[in-house]
Backbone as CSV, one residue per row, in Angstrom:
resi,resn,N_x,N_y,N_z,CA_x,CA_y,CA_z,C_x,C_y,C_z
1,MET,47.444,49.826,59.211,48.013,51.071,59.799,47.881,51.463,61.147
2,ARG,48.784,52.312,61.977,48.397,52.098,63.079,48.535,53.785,63.374
3,PHE,47.598,54.184,64.638,47.864,55.797,64.902,49.303,55.585,65.403
4,THR,49.609,57.231,65.491,51.110,57.618,65.865,50.684,58.860,66.829
5,LEU,51.964,59.005,67.863,51.991,59.493,68.891,51.647,60.730,68.647
6,ARG,52.128,61.648,67.134,51.783,62.695,66.757,50.494,63.063,66.249
7,GLN,49.537,61.939,65.987,47.887,61.957,65.743,47.152,62.120,67.042
8,LEU,47.801,61.289,67.656,47.369,61.591,69.098,47.486,63.444,70.293
9,HIS,48.634,63.677,69.688,49.097,64.861,70.203,47.968,65.937,69.330
10,TYR,48.259,65.967,68.375,47.305,66.811,67.107,45.639,66.654,67.861
11,PHE,45.073,65.011,67.931,43.858,65.343,68.674,43.712,65.756,69.758
12,LYS,44.648,65.947,70.890,44.975,66.160,72.069,44.764,67.911,72.392
13,SER,45.790,68.250,71.278,45.427,70.190,70.717,43.704,70.330,70.710
14,LEU,43.350,69.735,69.633,42.217,70.143,68.909,41.081,69.750,70.027
15,CYS,41.158,69.220,71.034,39.873,68.915,71.774,40.565,70.450,73.254
16,GLU,41.740,70.566,73.365,41.769,71.657,74.100,41.485,72.856,73.588
17,GLN,42.039,73.135,72.177,41.461,74.509,71.228,40.250,74.674,70.830
18,ARG,39.835,73.747,70.868,37.950,73.355,69.991,38.104,74.413,68.716
19,ASN,39.391,73.955,68.081,39.171,74.696,66.753,40.468,74.467,66.005
20,PHE,40.270,74.123,64.460,41.068,73.337,64.048,42.375,74.684,63.776
21,GLY,42.135,75.599,63.411,43.136,76.985,63.159,43.847,77.050,64.161
22,ARG,43.570,77.062,66.080,44.120,77.400,66.925,44.809,76.325,67.300
23,ALA,44.350,75.068,67.368,45.075,73.671,67.112,46.183,73.542,66.754
24,ALA,45.914,74.073,65.144,47.259,74.045,64.456,48.365,74.918,64.806
25,GLU,47.804,75.973,65.067,49.245,77.105,65.792,49.767,76.669,66.829
26,ALA,49.035,75.867,67.916,49.607,75.323,69.053,50.811,74.126,69.065
27,CYS,50.208,73.744,67.765,51.365,72.632,67.180,52.383,73.017,66.374
28,HIS,52.472,74.091,65.837,53.262,74.644,64.799,53.611,73.968,63.434
29,VAL,51.903,73.502,63.263,51.932,73.161,61.727,50.934,74.001,61.000
30,SER,50.681,73.169,60.082,49.665,74.238,59.099,48.463,73.314,59.563
31,GLN,47.353,74.313,59.203,45.789,73.433,59.166,45.711,72.414,58.806
32,PRO,45.917,72.755,57.537,45.345,71.175,56.200,46.534,69.828,57.118
33,ALA,47.634,70.280,57.178,48.547,68.919,58.414,47.851,68.779,59.171
34,LEU,47.269,69.452,60.044,46.488,68.846,61.393,45.247,68.347,60.748
35,SER,44.430,68.792,60.046,43.524,68.584,59.779,43.520,67.095,58.829
36,VAL,44.229,66.649,58.314,44.638,65.377,57.631,44.821,64.159,58.709
37,GLN,45.828,64.616,59.528,45.836,64.251,60.482,45.055,63.255,61.526
38,ILE,44.416,64.299,61.924,42.890,64.422,62.653,42.125,63.159,61.841
39,LYS,41.959,63.063,60.388,40.838,62.482,59.663,41.618,61.379,59.921
40,THR,42.898,61.109,59.138,43.540,59.528,59.214,43.129,59.006,60.621
41,LEU,43.199,59.677,62.015,42.735,59.071,62.995,41.537,58.451,63.314
42,GLU,40.616,59.260,62.893,39.211,58.892,62.602,38.832,57.652,61.676
43,ASP,39.767,57.426,60.482,39.393,56.398,59.786,40.300,55.343,60.727
44,LEU,41.178,55.372,61.137,41.695,54.345,62.147,40.646,53.723,63.283
45,MET,40.248,54.698,63.854,39.476,54.275,65.116,37.812,54.064,64.817
46,GLY,37.192,54.264,63.396,36.569,53.644,62.541,35.045,54.360,62.838
47,GLY,35.348,56.120,63.156,34.197,56.809,63.182,34.811,58.282,63.235
48,ALA,33.727,58.885,63.231,34.313,61.167,63.433,34.227,60.492,65.167
49,LEU,35.294,61.744,65.616,35.948,61.654,66.687,35.236,63.341,67.500
50,VAL,35.343,64.242,66.451,34.478,65.465,66.704,33.704,65.749,65.604
51,GLU,32.372,66.582,66.033,31.680,67.412,65.262,31.983,68.707,65.022
52,ARG,32.368,68.805,63.635,32.518,69.813,63.255,31.774,71.204,62.663
53,ARG,31.938,72.155,63.595,31.037,73.380,63.418,31.932,74.229,62.707
54,ALA,31.481,75.539,62.954,31.770,77.009,61.653,33.181,77.424,62.891
55,ARG,33.101,77.099,63.791,34.487,77.702,64.790,34.402,77.117,65.976
56,ASP,34.197,75.991,66.008,34.385,75.284,67.010,34.076,73.768,66.788
57,VAL,34.316,72.568,67.700,34.442,71.232,67.726,33.897,70.824,68.888
58,VAL,33.145,69.814,68.705,32.271,69.103,69.944,33.055,67.604,69.924
59,LEU,33.227,67.265,71.259,33.723,66.003,71.054,32.466,64.497,70.599
60,THR,32.522,63.921,70.013,31.266,63.061,69.879,32.024,61.515,71.567
61,PRO,31.070,60.773,71.134,31.083,59.844,72.167,32.307,58.717,72.064
62,LEU,32.773,58.606,70.480,34.022,57.611,70.593,34.914,58.502,70.799
63,GLY,34.902,60.289,70.359,36.234,60.996,70.744,36.382,60.889,72.260
64,ARG,35.603,60.990,72.917,35.427,61.429,74.370,36.279,59.575,74.665
65,GLN,36.263,59.106,74.187,36.713,57.825,74.336,38.110,57.663,73.857
66,VAL,38.398,58.129,73.095,39.773,57.858,72.431,40.757,59.199,72.736
67,LEU,39.926,60.085,73.556,40.675,61.565,74.510,41.314,60.734,75.576
68,SER,40.275,60.079,76.458,40.794,59.082,77.522,41.747,58.271,77.626
69,GLN,41.720,57.455,76.410,42.874,57.003,76.313,44.367,57.443,75.615
70,ALA,44.134,58.430,75.102,45.217,59.236,74.439,45.813,59.893,75.640
71,ASN,45.400,60.207,76.549,45.659,60.987,77.665,46.830,60.295,78.076
72,HIS,46.325,58.541,78.542,47.289,57.830,79.089,48.456,57.698,78.228
73,ILE,48.512,57.588,76.994,49.582,57.013,76.292,50.294,58.146,76.011
74,LEU,50.039,59.488,76.113,50.722,60.865,75.851,51.507,60.588,76.566
75,GLN,50.931,60.645,78.085,51.833,60.539,79.875,52.868,59.488,79.429
76,ALA,52.163,58.770,79.435,53.121,57.392,79.417,54.319,57.941,78.324
77,SER,54.058,57.939,77.338,55.253,58.360,76.264,56.228,59.157,77.087
78,GLU,55.463,60.603,77.643,56.235,61.696,78.172,57.264,61.030,79.547
79,GLY,56.707,59.970,80.018,57.546,59.358,81.370,58.641,58.708,80.719
80,LEU,58.255,57.982,79.558,59.470,57.479,79.353,60.779,58.230,78.326
81,GLU,60.196,58.997,77.515,61.095,60.038,77.294,62.234,60.810,78.059
82,ARG,61.265,61.256,79.726,62.182,61.670,80.646,62.974,60.694,81.200
83,LEU,62.605,59.552,81.097,63.227,58.297,81.771,64.662,57.910,80.883
84,ALA,64.626,58.094,79.716,65.770,58.456,78.628,66.672,59.206,79.027
85,GLN,66.342,60.549,78.801,66.982,61.553,79.336,67.852,61.520,80.592
86,ASP,67.136,61.016,81.790,67.424,60.554,82.580,68.512,59.527,82.684
87,GLN,68.653,58.902,81.996,69.581,57.794,81.851,70.647,58.399,81.156
88,GLY,70.328,59.145,79.923,71.725,59.556,79.365,72.427,60.747,79.966
89,SER,72.124,61.465,81.094,72.638,62.647,82.081,72.893,62.175,82.766
90,GLY,72.715,60.781,83.543,73.180,60.082,84.889,72.278,60.290,85.905
91,ARG,71.141,60.941,85.642,70.096,61.213,86.546,69.213,60.118,87.055
92,ARG,69.201,60.173,88.122,68.268,58.757,89.143,67.378,59.009,89.349
93,SER,65.889,58.359,89.738,65.209,58.616,90.368,64.621,57.868,91.072
94,LEU,63.716,58.135,92.288,63.267,57.226,93.517,61.883,57.239,93.839
95,SER,61.277,56.567,93.852,59.556,56.602,93.694,59.542,55.722,95.319
96,PHE,58.913,57.204,95.989,58.780,56.758,97.485,57.458,57.047,98.214
97,GLY,57.337,56.119,98.892,55.962,56.725,99.591,55.821,57.018,100.634
98,VAL,54.818,57.541,101.398,54.750,58.006,102.895,53.603,57.912,102.999
99,ILE,53.533,57.598,104.777,51.659,57.425,105.027,51.577,58.754,105.572
100,PRO,50.518,59.284,105.645,50.151,60.810,105.979,50.462,60.963,107.311
101,THR,50.601,59.943,108.213,50.953,60.498,109.843,52.399,60.698,110.031
102,ILE,53.206,60.493,108.931,54.475,61.046,108.693,54.887,61.676,107.827
103,ALA,54.014,62.099,106.557,54.574,62.878,105.491,55.057,64.428,105.987
104,PRO,53.855,64.881,106.355,53.844,66.639,106.866,55.358,66.674,107.474
105,TYR,55.522,65.632,108.366,56.394,66.248,109.230,58.166,65.873,109.366
106,LEU,58.180,64.929,108.303,59.283,64.593,107.952,59.868,64.683,106.274
107,LEU,58.845,64.977,105.489,59.062,65.178,103.951,59.884,66.398,103.942
108,PRO,59.827,67.188,104.242,60.291,68.829,103.975,61.877,68.783,103.950
109,GLY,61.905,68.397,105.449,63.526,68.215,105.986,64.020,67.230,104.982
110,LEU,63.497,65.967,104.944,64.009,64.788,104.103,64.240,65.153,102.786
111,LEU,63.326,65.906,102.231,63.579,65.986,100.619,64.772,66.997,100.542
112,ALA,64.862,68.287,101.521,66.390,68.984,101.021,67.104,68.115,101.870
113,GLN,67.219,67.718,102.363,68.589,66.860,102.619,68.874,65.714,101.628
114,LEU,67.979,65.085,100.597,68.403,64.290,99.758,68.920,65.120,98.570
115,ARG,68.042,66.524,97.911,68.531,66.853,97.248,69.976,67.268,97.477
116,ALA,70.590,67.981,98.824,71.650,68.764,99.202,72.834,67.318,98.697
117,ARG,72.466,66.060,98.991,73.527,65.245,98.804,73.700,64.729,97.390
118,ASP,72.344,64.799,97.100,72.256,64.100,95.444,71.663,65.123,94.652
119,LEU,71.909,65.773,93.841,71.185,66.729,92.890,70.635,66.074,91.928
120,GLN,71.437,65.130,91.491,71.288,64.347,90.214,69.791,63.384,90.682
121,LEU,69.592,62.962,91.549,67.974,62.302,92.248,66.817,63.160,91.959
122,HIS,65.894,62.114,91.337,64.930,62.828,91.248,63.670,61.819,92.211
123,VAL,63.192,62.276,93.165,61.851,61.523,93.961,60.675,62.311,93.620
124,ASP,59.744,60.986,93.474,58.689,61.155,93.361,57.952,60.366,94.492
125,ILE,57.341,61.393,95.174,56.552,61.127,96.124,55.059,60.565,96.302
126,ARG,54.821,59.558,97.045,53.363,59.118,96.880,53.087,59.329,98.286
127,GLU,51.822,59.649,99.426,51.349,59.706,100.297,50.108,58.905,100.259
128,ALA,49.791,57.924,101.214,48.928,56.991,101.154,48.707,56.232,102.266
129,ARG,47.813,55.707,102.680,47.728,54.747,103.861,48.186,53.477,103.631
130,THR,48.700,52.711,104.576,49.391,51.836,104.579,48.806,50.845,103.482
131,GLU,47.805,50.714,103.311,47.472,49.280,102.752,47.395,49.550,101.157
132,ARG,47.170,50.857,101.052,47.365,51.183,99.640,48.858,51.770,99.070
133,LEU,49.955,51.884,100.063,51.393,52.005,99.808,51.741,50.136,99.599
134,LEU,51.219,49.255,100.533,52.241,48.010,100.128,50.982,47.773,98.482
135,GLN,50.232,47.951,98.281,49.694,47.606,96.932,50.814,48.067,95.993
136,ALA,50.870,49.221,95.819,51.890,49.883,95.110,53.703,49.504,95.198
137,LEU,53.722,49.118,96.234,55.102,48.507,96.405,55.000,47.057,95.638
138,GLN,54.050,46.241,96.205,54.400,44.727,95.268,53.870,44.961,93.746
139,ALA,52.981,45.983,93.350,53.039,46.105,91.984,54.188,46.747,91.194
140,GLY,54.918,47.530,92.087,56.224,48.172,91.710,56.387,49.255,90.751
141,GLN,54.949,50.105,91.449,54.971,51.306,91.204,55.735,52.112,92.284
142,LEU,55.987,51.640,93.618,56.616,52.144,94.470,58.238,51.588,94.804
143,ASP,59.134,52.472,95.096,60.500,51.355,95.194,60.812,51.272,96.646
144,VAL,60.401,52.669,97.717,60.343,52.166,99.029,59.275,52.876,99.639
145,ALA,58.812,52.208,100.666,57.596,53.279,101.463,58.445,53.387,102.849
146,LEU,57.923,54.708,103.649,58.453,54.774,104.894,57.109,54.729,105.866
147,MET,56.948,53.689,106.594,55.533,53.635,107.471,55.777,53.048,109.023
148,ALA,54.919,53.051,109.506,54.867,52.461,110.635,55.070,50.890,110.925
149,LEU,56.097,50.052,111.393,56.290,48.812,111.283,55.710,47.799,112.619
150,PRO,55.603,46.681,112.583,55.526,45.690,111.119,54.568,46.478,109.976
151,SER,54.888,46.157,108.397,54.252,46.414,107.692,52.959,45.525,107.525
152,GLY,53.150,44.300,107.977,52.077,43.181,107.309,52.104,42.556,106.270
153,GLY,52.910,43.100,105.154,53.130,43.017,103.895,54.585,41.291,104.038
154,SER,53.876,40.595,102.600,54.611,39.769,102.585,55.778,40.126,101.261
155,ASP,56.518,39.362,101.422,58.490,38.957,100.583,58.715,40.579,100.731
156,LEU,59.030,41.446,101.896,59.284,42.894,101.836,60.740,42.729,102.935
157,ILE,61.174,43.345,102.901,62.508,44.105,103.799,61.818,45.190,104.662
158,GLU,62.253,45.009,105.806,61.697,46.258,106.330,63.083,46.580,107.355
159,GLU,63.444,47.578,107.620,64.892,48.745,108.149,64.095,49.824,109.142
160,GLU,63.743,49.027,110.113,63.547,49.888,111.457,64.657,51.207,112.050
161,LEU,63.887,52.623,112.038,64.938,53.876,111.834,65.221,54.414,113.170
162,PHE,63.722,54.424,113.581,63.734,54.974,115.119,62.249,55.085,115.749
163,ARG,61.967,55.227,116.934,60.713,54.960,117.602,60.357,56.161,117.659
164,ASP,58.877,56.303,117.648,58.074,57.568,117.812,57.235,57.547,118.627
165,HIS,57.367,58.097,119.905,56.588,58.047,121.451,55.505,58.607,120.909
166,PHE,54.389,58.090,121.433,52.954,58.779,122.169,53.002,59.544,122.808
167,LEU,52.127,60.710,122.766,52.004,61.754,124.186,50.520,61.836,123.651
168,LEU,49.960,62.202,125.174,48.496,62.699,125.025,48.116,64.042,125.090
169,ALA,47.338,64.515,123.885,47.101,65.888,123.266,45.476,65.964,123.928
170,GLY,45.348,67.180,124.428,43.857,67.764,124.308,43.987,68.885,125.036
171,SER,43.222,69.598,125.581,43.143,70.895,125.735,43.668,71.426,126.975
172,ASN,44.362,72.376,127.520,44.760,72.795,128.946,43.830,72.581,130.018
173,MET,42.659,72.631,129.719,41.622,72.198,131.234,41.845,70.799,131.065
174,ARG,41.440,69.782,129.902,41.040,68.804,129.839,42.243,67.795,130.534
175,LEU,43.451,68.370,129.956,44.575,67.523,130.748,44.918,67.954,131.961
176,ALA,44.637,68.989,132.661,44.804,69.205,133.876,43.846,68.910,134.605
177,GLN,42.617,68.243,134.419,42.142,67.563,135.418,42.450,66.206,135.445
178,MET,42.760,65.587,134.145,43.151,64.217,134.247,44.620,64.355,135.037
179,GLN,45.433,65.246,135.064,46.527,65.456,136.288,45.992,65.475,137.215
180,LEU,45.283,66.001,137.315,44.957,66.469,139.026,44.580,65.240,139.910
181,SER,43.655,64.264,139.144,43.142,63.033,139.647,44.083,62.076,139.766
182,GLN,45.489,62.077,138.856,46.109,61.000,138.350,47.562,61.869,138.079
183,PRO,48.118,62.178,138.729,49.519,63.009,138.074,50.501,61.976,136.941
184,GLU,50.362,60.404,136.958,51.237,60.125,136.317,50.218,59.083,135.160
185,ILE,49.953,59.492,134.169,48.747,59.341,133.114,49.027,57.650,132.692
186,SER,48.313,56.685,132.106,48.790,55.962,131.501,47.847,55.602,130.354
187,PRO,47.918,55.163,128.931,47.136,54.802,127.994,45.792,54.243,128.457
188,GLN,46.223,53.448,129.562,44.996,52.451,129.734,44.081,53.676,130.904
189,ASP,44.560,54.480,131.436,43.609,55.595,131.965,42.418,55.852,131.107
190,LEU,42.481,56.048,130.091,41.646,56.855,129.093,40.514,56.087,128.877
191,ARG,39.246,56.789,129.269,37.835,56.206,129.469,37.963,56.547,127.499
192,LYS,36.863,55.607,127.006,36.375,55.555,125.850,35.602,56.691,125.000
193,GLU,34.827,57.475,126.228,34.252,58.532,126.040,35.265,59.774,125.294
194,GLN,36.452,59.643,126.390,37.309,60.752,126.172,38.305,60.328,124.598
195,LEU,38.327,59.717,124.010,39.046,59.377,123.098,38.548,60.077,121.728
196,MET,39.466,60.836,121.048,39.248,60.951,119.635,40.537,60.251,118.765
197,LEU,40.373,59.922,117.672,40.756,59.156,116.405,40.869,59.673,115.517
198,LEU,41.970,59.098,114.456,41.565,59.253,112.849,40.672,58.350,112.673
199,GLU,40.077,58.325,111.384,38.957,57.474,110.984,39.481,56.467,110.725
200,ASP,39.076,55.144,110.465,39.168,53.969,110.302,39.927,53.250,108.989
201,GLY,40.879,53.388,108.943,41.992,52.823,108.183,43.357,53.299,108.128
202,HIS,43.243,53.985,108.887,44.589,54.438,109.438,45.713,53.497,110.503
203,CYS,46.851,53.455,109.935,47.635,52.123,110.937,47.520,52.991,112.653
204,LEU,47.528,54.501,112.444,47.770,55.066,113.932,46.777,55.097,114.990
205,THR,45.678,54.563,114.437,44.484,54.466,115.112,43.968,52.953,115.655
206,ASP,44.759,51.660,114.768,45.151,50.843,115.255,45.794,50.684,116.420
207,GLN,47.312,51.382,116.273,48.361,51.536,117.127,47.714,52.174,118.585
208,ALA,47.014,52.970,118.069,46.365,53.752,119.616,45.333,53.100,120.219
209,LEU,44.544,52.276,119.424,43.626,51.326,120.163,44.128,50.730,120.918
210,GLU,45.693,49.709,120.469,46.276,48.675,120.899,46.657,49.215,122.530
211,VAL,47.426,50.464,122.278,47.873,50.937,123.621,47.312,51.501,124.476
212,CYS,45.927,51.555,124.033,45.137,51.891,125.278,44.315,50.414,125.598
213,GLY,44.281,49.794,125.616,43.790,48.207,125.867,42.519,48.398,125.485
214,MET,42.002,48.945,124.202,40.847,48.716,123.476,40.673,48.295,121.897
215,GLN,39.494,47.660,121.651,39.253,46.867,120.843,38.430,47.927,119.592
216,ARG,38.661,47.372,118.229,38.072,47.947,117.135,36.950,47.718,117.349
217,GLY,35.999,48.704,116.908,34.556,48.794,117.035,33.732,49.223,118.396
218,SER,34.873,49.536,119.411,34.452,49.787,120.704,33.630,51.064,120.523
219,ALA,32.137,50.869,121.308,31.061,51.724,121.599,32.133,53.454,122.361
220,GLY,31.602,54.573,121.766,31.869,55.443,122.159,33.254,56.480,122.090
221,ILE,33.980,55.872,121.057,35.371,56.189,120.356,35.065,57.099,119.151
222,ASN,35.170,58.406,119.315,35.021,59.169,118.238,36.337,58.886,117.482
223,MET,35.941,58.434,116.006,36.778,57.864,114.838,36.495,58.628,113.664
224,GLY,36.401,59.866,113.369,35.556,60.802,112.432,36.932,61.501,111.769
225,ALA,38.045,61.651,112.570,39.206,62.928,111.601,39.486,62.281,110.709
226,GLY,39.796,63.179,109.799,40.641,62.797,108.337,41.981,62.902,108.546
227,SER,42.716,63.810,109.487,43.978,63.926,109.319,44.476,64.354,110.714
228,LEU,45.717,64.308,111.135,46.339,64.516,112.369,45.943,66.277,112.549
229,ALA,46.204,66.993,111.233,45.688,68.724,112.060,44.368,68.650,112.287
230,THR,43.352,67.814,111.491,41.879,68.273,112.268,41.603,67.636,113.329
231,LEU,42.620,66.455,113.819,42.351,66.017,114.822,42.772,66.787,116.204
232,SER,44.114,67.941,115.742,44.466,68.991,116.626,43.439,69.599,117.067
233,ARG,43.297,70.113,116.265,42.064,71.459,116.645,40.776,70.827,117.016
234,LEU,40.277,69.803,117.101,39.564,69.276,117.660,39.809,69.103,119.086
235,VAL,40.736,68.346,119.476,41.160,68.120,120.607,41.817,69.425,121.284
236,ALA,42.352,70.648,120.814,42.512,71.750,121.193,41.189,72.482,121.631
237,ALA,40.376,72.066,120.851,38.804,72.849,121.257,38.306,72.269,122.333
238,GLY,38.577,71.201,123.090,38.497,70.647,124.143,36.929,69.618,123.886
239,PHE,37.052,69.020,122.519,36.303,67.795,122.741,36.717,66.471,122.753
240,GLY,37.725,66.199,123.479,37.993,65.156,123.657,39.765,65.361,124.137
241,LEU,40.197,63.967,124.360,41.930,63.665,124.133,42.125,62.950,123.018
242,THR,43.324,62.739,122.705,43.994,62.218,121.460,45.657,61.773,121.872
243,LEU,45.807,60.477,120.920,47.365,59.923,121.206,48.078,60.881,119.838
244,MET,49.131,61.863,120.325,49.820,62.461,119.620,51.281,61.771,119.065
245,PRO,51.680,61.707,118.107,52.818,60.649,118.041,53.962,62.403,117.781
246,GLU,55.125,61.830,118.628,56.342,62.596,118.936,56.466,63.609,117.185
247,LEU,56.464,63.017,116.097,56.740,63.460,115.059,55.945,64.698,114.767
248,ALA,54.689,64.559,115.525,53.904,65.583,115.045,53.421,66.770,115.840
249,VAL,54.230,66.627,117.135,53.800,67.150,118.303,54.286,69.011,118.116
250,GLN,55.534,69.116,117.408,56.059,70.555,117.283,55.225,71.165,116.199
251,SER,55.178,70.699,115.308,54.122,71.331,113.991,52.578,71.437,114.527
252,GLU,52.146,70.572,115.039,50.392,70.573,115.695,50.282,71.541,116.695
253,CYS,51.088,71.688,117.631,51.039,72.502,118.905,51.222,73.880,117.878
254,SER,52.456,73.943,117.118,52.418,75.397,116.740,51.014,75.875,115.696
255,ALA,50.472,75.108,115.367,49.459,75.278,114.210,47.779,75.644,115.035
256,SER,48.123,74.309,116.197,46.718,74.709,116.984,46.833,75.368,117.853
257,GLU,46.241,76.451,118.127,46.245,77.249,119.691,45.620,76.751,120.607
258,GLY,45.949,76.420,121.469,45.144,75.673,122.807,45.758,74.312,122.847
259,LEU,46.187,73.700,121.778,46.620,72.454,121.991,47.773,72.133,123.090
260,CYS,47.607,71.268,124.303,48.620,70.926,124.828,49.037,69.359,124.898
261,VAL,50.170,69.149,125.161,50.262,67.409,125.568,50.740,67.360,126.775
262,ALA,50.809,65.844,127.087,51.545,65.757,128.594,52.200,64.230,128.348
263,ARG,53.376,63.848,129.022,54.026,62.705,128.618,53.116,61.621,129.211
264,PHE,53.305,60.327,128.686,52.933,59.686,129.559,53.730,59.265,131.186
265,GLY,53.133,58.523,132.373,54.124,58.246,133.213,54.700,56.947,132.584
266,GLY,55.984,56.267,133.409,56.438,55.290,133.282,57.108,55.187,131.821
267,THR,57.103,53.468,131.182,57.285,53.602,130.048,56.412,54.190,128.890
268,GLU,56.682,55.054,128.027,55.632,55.472,127.347,55.650,54.466,126.225
269,PRO,54.310,54.583,125.671,54.006,53.595,124.443,54.520,54.602,123.112
270,PHE,54.987,53.491,121.880,55.745,53.896,120.613,55.228,53.046,119.793
271,ARG,55.371,53.738,118.630,55.396,52.935,117.150,56.861,53.022,116.411
272,ARG,57.005,51.644,116.065,58.078,51.925,115.300,58.103,52.143,113.577
273,ILE,59.256,53.018,113.156,59.079,53.760,112.141,60.264,53.053,111.372
274,GLY,59.756,52.773,109.788,61.187,52.267,109.136,60.704,52.251,107.891
275,LEU,61.978,52.179,107.041,61.356,51.976,105.381,61.362,50.480,105.277
276,VAL,60.608,50.357,104.075,60.188,48.912,103.433,60.409,48.908,101.819
277,ARG,60.802,47.593,101.585,61.187,47.303,99.630,60.834,46.091,99.670
278,ARG,60.998,45.569,98.379,60.385,44.356,97.981,62.052,44.001,98.403
279,ALA,61.805,42.187,98.631,62.754,41.539,99.052,63.675,41.179,97.521
280,SER,62.849,41.215,96.530,63.289,40.830,95.069,64.033,42.259,94.304
281,THR,63.923,43.214,94.992,64.615,44.173,94.436,66.265,44.675,94.998
282,ASP,66.773,44.993,94.236,68.477,45.147,94.570,69.056,46.027,95.632
283,GLY,69.001,45.904,97.159,69.187,47.167,97.509,70.680,47.542,98.136
284,SER,71.330,46.869,97.406,72.455,47.401,97.460,72.694,48.995,97.366
285,GLY,73.571,49.468,98.398,73.911,50.913,98.303,73.056,51.986,98.728
286,TRP,71.846,51.995,98.094,70.907,52.963,97.904,69.831,53.003,99.526
287,PHE,69.856,51.601,99.532,68.818,51.496,100.573,69.027,51.572,101.987
288,GLN,70.368,51.637,101.987,71.164,51.816,103.445,71.512,53.060,103.513
289,ASP,71.876,54.067,102.175,71.737,55.456,102.024,70.994,55.888,102.451
290,LEU,69.534,55.826,102.122,68.202,56.456,102.235,67.837,56.237,103.437
291,ALA,68.383,55.189,104.207,67.664,54.733,105.511,68.480,55.734,106.304
292,MET,69.671,55.581,106.421,70.683,56.765,107.278,69.338,58.224,106.969
293,VAL,69.832,58.551,105.871,69.260,59.987,105.690,68.191,60.309,106.337
294,VAL,67.077,59.517,106.045,65.480,59.209,106.926,65.168,59.036,108.508
295,ARG,66.510,58.449,108.805,66.859,58.285,110.478,67.560,59.865,110.690
296,GLU,68.484,60.276,110.270,69.116,61.533,110.569,68.128,62.592,110.632
297,THR,66.965,62.746,110.029,66.304,63.425,109.831,64.968,63.173,110.979
298,GLY,64.717,62.316,110.991,63.423,61.693,111.735,64.241,62.316,113.820
299,GLU,65.552,61.821,113.763,65.902,62.230,115.061,66.114,63.645,115.326
300,GLN,66.076,64.296,114.204,66.040,65.732,114.269,64.880,66.181,114.774
301,VAL,63.922,66.084,114.196,62.692,66.322,114.637,61.976,65.852,116.028
302,LEU,62.813,64.801,116.503,62.217,63.960,117.571,63.223,64.865,118.870
303,ALA,64.038,65.265,118.297,65.149,65.966,119.237,64.335,67.090,119.416
304,LYS,63.897,67.743,118.524,63.125,69.267,118.888,62.002,69.127,119.721
305,ALA,61.316,68.241,119.417,59.985,67.993,120.234,60.597,67.115,121.771
306,ARG,61.505,66.720,121.699,61.984,66.324,123.360,62.677,67.236,123.924
307,LYS,62.986,68.548,123.472,63.663,69.688,123.846,62.291,70.646,124.318
308,ASN,61.621,70.969,123.191,60.537,71.480,123.584,58.968,71.210,124.515
309,TYR,59.008,69.772,124.651,57.711,69.173,125.199,57.950,68.045,126.174
310,GLY,59.443,68.121,126.528,60.105,67.157,127.594,60.579,65.832,126.953
311,PRO,61.282,65.632,127.814,62.290,64.477,127.576,61.123,62.948,127.624
312,ALA,61.487,62.018,126.804,60.678,60.881,126.655,60.848,59.720,127.948
313,THR,61.007,60.315,129.261,60.802,59.745,130.200,59.642,59.497,131.012
314,GLY,58.397,60.050,130.983,57.545,59.690,131.123,56.516,61.242,132.164
315,ALA,57.680,61.866,132.306,57.398,63.047,133.008,56.281,63.645,132.546
316,PRO,54.955,63.805,132.754,53.766,65.047,132.489,54.338,66.654,132.287
317,VAL,54.277,67.014,131.211,54.819,68.433,131.270,54.017,69.145,130.266
318,LYS,53.902,70.264,130.472,52.932,71.386,129.701,51.783,71.136,130.088
């Protein structure tokens, strides 16, 4: 005899309610019926799952292990049930990964656009660094990921959507000092002790080091910020300078008092933003449709940044 989902559901309820009577009420069954199912589950597991007290129950070591596994099984079961319902109703799902230096600035508009175009589409979002997204993509946990290119993964299809230029960001005083001595600033003009970057592991850090002509592990570079929001507030307070993606400029300048930006002179450095999927996945229709919506959303964000903080021509502003 094998355990049933009903038994696991009753057991989970018992653990949550910590009382047989309350658990039976929550499951809409009689207390004897619930007790029988819990006892049957204990027999199958080969030991007591709870210590029974007058008005309470306490998990045994075996009970804790069973509860952990039961939660996974019940979640998977609910997922399969939702999938079956979606298939029956014609609803579609998309598992979508995004790196942290894009997600806050693009996702709100993107999800609104996707919902407006297809009410039947259910989107699951995962925000993670590039390495984690590539692992999830290869494992089949994601259908597609939005990241900086090249991704560095194998057996993948990459579609470049737009270029996200870098601006120099810092306090007004720091930028004014830089521009006083050098009206047209290039990334190579930045000194190591001036630069603040995201902590190691963010692809944006590698890109910033590359355009500045610096090596990973270079002494004097502050690489401690965990997010662009934290980094923006630090440089706005005068603790250094950083390279800010155009996608983030509007949002971070609005949120960080005192944060100013300047365009680099000459040809501006940029990162390539694109969608990535497995080569083995059938991309017919949906991939190009998604690429079009992401491209349009990204270009709208960039257009606003260029309107408010200068066009991408190299002229220092603000």
